[in-house]
C-alpha positions in Angstrom: -39.7 64.2 52.7 -41.1 66.7 50.1 -40.4 70.1 51.8 -41.2 73.7 51.2 -38.6 75.9 52.9 -39.4 79.4 54.1 -36.7 81.7 55.4 -34.8 84.8 54.6 -31.6 85.8 56.6 -28.3 84.3 57.3 -29.8 82.5 60.3 -31.9 80.4 58.0 -29.2 79.2 55.6 -27.6 76.4 57.6 -31.1 74.9 58.0 -31.7 74.9 54.3 -28.3 73.3 53.7 -28.9 70.7 56.4 -32.3 69.7 54.9 -30.6 69.1 51.5 -27.7 67.3 53.0 -30.1 65.0 54.8 -31.5 63.9 51.5 -34.9 65.7 51.7 -36.5 67.0 48.5 -36.7 70.7 48.9 -39.1 71.5 46.1 -39.2 75.3 46.6 -37.8 78.0 48.8 -39.8 81.1 49.9 -37.9 84.2 50.9 -38.4 87.9 51.3 -38.1 89.9 48.1 -34.7 91.4 47.1 -34.1 94.7 48.9 -32.1 97.8 47.8 -28.7 97.7 49.5 -25.2 99.1 49.2 -24.1 102.4 47.8 -25.9 101.9 44.5 -29.1 100.9 46.2 -29.4 97.9 43.8 -31.8 95.1 44.7 -29.9 92.5 46.7 -31.2 88.9 47.1 -31.5 87.5 50.6 -29.0 85.0 51.9 -31.7 82.2 51.5 -32.4 83.2 47.9 -28.7 83.1 47.1 -28.2 79.7 48.8 -31.3 78.2 47.2 -30.3 79.3 43.8 -26.8 77.8 44.3 -28.5 74.5 45.2 -30.7 74.6 42.1 -33.9 75.1 44.1 -36.8 77.2 42.8 -37.2 80.5 44.8 -40.3 82.5 45.2 -40.5 85.8 47.0 -44.1 87.1 47.1 -44.7 90.3 49.0 -47.8 88.7 50.6 -49.4 85.2 51.0 -52.9 86.6 51.6 -54.1 86.3 48.0 -55.9 83.3 46.7 -53.5 82.9 43.8 -50.4 82.7 46.0 -52.1 80.3 48.3 -53.1 78.1 45.4 -49.6 78.1 44.1 -48.3 77.1 47.5 -50.8 74.3 47.9 -49.9 73.0 44.4 -46.4 72.2 45.6 -48.0 69.2 47.5 -45.5 69.4 50.3 -45.3 66.9 53.1 -44.2 69.7 55.4 -43.1 73.3 55.3 -40.1 74.3 57.4 -40.2 77.9 58.5 -37.3 79.8 60.1 -37.1 83.6 60.2 -39.1 84.0 57.1 -40.7 87.4 57.9 -44.2 87.0 56.5 -47.4 86.0 58.4 -48.7 82.7 57.1 -52.5 82.7 56.6 -54.4 79.6 57.8 -54.7 78.3 54.2 -50.9 78.2 54.0 -50.6 76.6 57.4 -53.0 73.9 56.4 -51.7 73.1 52.9 -48.8 70.7 53.7 -49.8 67.2 54.7 -48.0 67.6 58.0 -48.5 71.3 58.4 -45.8 73.9 59.0 -42.9 73.5 61.4 -41.2 76.6 62.8 -37.7 76.7 64.2 -37.8 79.3 66.9 -34.6 80.6 68.7 -35.8 80.4 72.3 -37.1 78.0 74.9 -40.8 78.6 74.4 -43.0 80.0 75.9 -40.1 82.3 77.0 -39.3 84.9 74.4 -42.1 84.6 71.8 -41.8 87.2 69.1 -39.3 89.2 67.1 -36.0 89.4 69.0 -35.6 86.3 71.2 -31.8 86.2 71.0 -31.3 89.8 71.9 -33.8 89.7 74.8 -32.4 86.5 76.3 -29.0 88.1 76.7 -30.3 91.5 77.8 -32.4 89.8 80.5 -29.5 87.9 81.9 -31.0 84.4 81.1 -28.7 81.6 82.0 -29.7 79.5 79.0 -31.5 79.6 75.8 -32.1 77.2 72.9 -34.2 76.2 70.0 -37.8 74.8 69.7 -39.4 73.0 66.8 -43.0 74.2 66.9 -46.1 73.2 65.0 -47.3 76.5 63.7 -50.8 77.8 64.3 -52.4 81.2 63.9 -51.1 82.8 67.1 -47.7 84.4 67.6 -45.3 81.5 68.5 -48.1 79.8 70.4 -48.1 76.4 68.8 -47.2 73.1 70.5 -43.6 72.0 70.6 -42.3 68.8 69.1 -38.6 69.1 70.2 -36.4 71.4 72.1 -32.7 71.8 72.8 -31.0 74.1 75.3 -27.5 75.7 75.5 -26.0 77.9 78.2 -25.5 81.6 77.6 -21.8 82.3 78.3 -20.5 85.5 79.9 -18.8 86.5 76.7 -21.7 85.6 74.4 -23.1 88.4 72.1 -26.2 88.2 70.0 -23.8 87.5 67.1 -22.1 84.5 68.7 -25.4 83.1 70.0 -27.1 83.6 66.6 -24.5 81.3 65.0 -24.8 78.6 67.7 -28.6 78.6 67.6 -28.6 78.5 63.8 -26.5 75.3 63.8 -28.5 73.9 66.7 -31.8 74.5 64.8 -30.4 72.9 61.7 -29.5 69.7 63.6 -32.7 69.6 65.5 -35.0 69.9 62.5 -33.2 67.1 60.8 -33.6 64.9 63.9 -37.3 65.9 64.2 -38.1 65.0 60.6 -36.2 61.7 60.9 -38.3 60.8 64.0 -41.6 62.0 62.5 -44.4 61.7 63.5 -43.7 63.1 67.0 -46.2 64.0 69.6 -46.4 67.8 70.1 -46.6 69.2 73.7 -48.7 72.3 74.2 -46.8 75.3 75.6 -47.5 75.9 79.3 -49.5 79.1 80.2 -46.9 80.1 82.8 -43.7 81.8 81.8 -44.9 83.5 78.6 -42.7 86.5 77.7 -42.5 88.5 74.5 -39.3 89.5 72.8 -40.3 92.9 71.5 -38.5 94.3 68.5 -35.4 96.3 69.5 -36.2 100.0 69.6 -33.4 102.4 68.7 -34.0 104.3 71.9 -32.8 101.3 73.9 -29.3 101.4 72.3 -27.8 104.4 74.0 -25.7 103.5 77.0 -26.6 105.2 80.3 -23.6 104.9 82.6 -25.8 105.6 85.6 -27.1 102.0 85.3 -25.4 99.1 87.1 -22.5 97.5 85.2 -24.1 94.1 85.0 -27.1 95.6 83.1 -24.9 97.6 80.7 -22.8 94.5 80.0 -25.9 92.6 79.0 -27.2 95.5 76.9 -23.9 95.9 75.0 -23.6 92.2 74.3 -27.3 91.8 73.6 -27.2 94.5 70.9 -23.9 93.3 69.3 -23.4 93.4 66.4 -26.8 94.9 65.5 -28.0 97.5 66.1 -25.1 98.2 68.4 -25.2 99.9 71.8 -23.5 103.3 71.6 -22.2 106.2 73.6 -20.9 109.7 72.7 -17.2 110.4 73.0 -17.1 114.1 72.7 -19.1 114.8 69.5 -18.5 111.4 68.0 -20.9 108.5 68.3 -19.1 105.2 69.0 -20.6 101.7 68.9 -19.8 99.4 71.8 -19.7 95.8 70.6 -18.1 93.8 73.4 -17.9 94.2 77.1 -17.3 92.5 80.5 -18.0 93.5 84.1 -14.9 94.4 86.1 -14.1 95.9 89.5 -14.1 99.7 89.8 -15.8 102.5 91.5 -16.2 106.2 90.6 -18.9 108.6 89.5 -20.9 107.0 86.6 -19.2 107.7 83.2 -15.7 108.2 84.7 -13.0 106.7 82.5 -10.9 104.5 84.9 -8.3 103.0 82.6 -8.2 102.2 78.9 -11.8 101.8 77.9 -13.0 100.9 81.3 -16.0 103.0 82.4 -17.4 103.4 85.9 -21.1 102.7 86.3 -23.6 103.1 89.1 -22.4 99.8 90.5 -19.1 98.4 89.3 -17.5 99.1 86.0 -17.6 97.9 82.4 -14.6 97.2 80.3 -15.3 97.7 76.6 -13.5 95.0 74.6 -14.6 95.8 71.1 -16.0 99.0 69.5 -16.5 100.7 66.2 -16.0 104.3 65.3 -18.2 106.0 62.6 -17.1 105.0 59.2 -14.6 102.4 60.5 -14.7 98.7 60.9 -15.3 97.0 64.3 -12.0 96.3 66.1 -10.6 95.6 69.6 -10.9 98.5 72.0 -7.1 98.7 72.3 -6.9 99.5 68.6 -9.8 102.0 68.8 -7.9 103.9 71.5 -4.9 104.3 69.2 -6.9 106.9 67.3 -9.4 108.1 69.9 -8.8 109.9 73.1 -11.3 109.5 75.8 -12.2 112.4 78.1 -12.0 112.0 81.8 -15.8 111.5 81.9 -18.1 110.3 79.3 -21.0 112.7 79.7 -24.4 111.2 79.2 -25.7 114.7 78.3 -23.5 115.0 75.2 -25.8 115.4 72.2 -25.6 113.1 69.2 -24.5 115.0 66.1 
């Protein structure tokens, strides 16, 4: 097929590579514009831009697709289909209608659950038993289009957003190739029941409150790992908590039981991976070689 690819972050890269490997003609890749990054704040191309350029694919990165000129340039590509995954721009109706078979979105949830911005984070934080990927025919609403194919995987007790991100990216790449090979497929409208929205993660959600049950804090820590990272104060230092598991234990919330195991309102959480300010992420046992925990992690400690 003649395909326009639209994506930006690391999550999208395996999909682009899979389309090329499957023999499709990816005539153009759309990505978010390069952003300032690093110490020098120099413009850095997105992962999709770098991948597309390495593959010899033309890359476009308009700041908007609302203008008639950009829409005409998109239509002039005469694509059979556009494949969209974590692109980051709203597609106007003229863009949605331009490819002969419309625009297909790879969404990292089992729609209609977790429409919106942060489906992987929210699935873990909510304690969902499974998640997956849907190939959706795009329409004007937010992730409301009918679904062509779906695939589910379990959410394991040790899964973080980082590990699930990688699994779903690979799953989405395989599923879109299968979907295009079987095209045309009948699309199934999403049911009205079970609609939930994966709101963008707010920084205020990331601070750990040890007065919550251990099972909820475990989900919070894993759901926010590696980004933005749940955190707590250790004295006057802010420490990111990047891995956890629920363990037995009982004491006043915030009490340090052993190692990096902290008592919660119900049960306890063992921190398995953490990151000190200015340091790299590492196993909690290595973090504790240079960090002494107080007897109680006080939720009232102020962030510096």
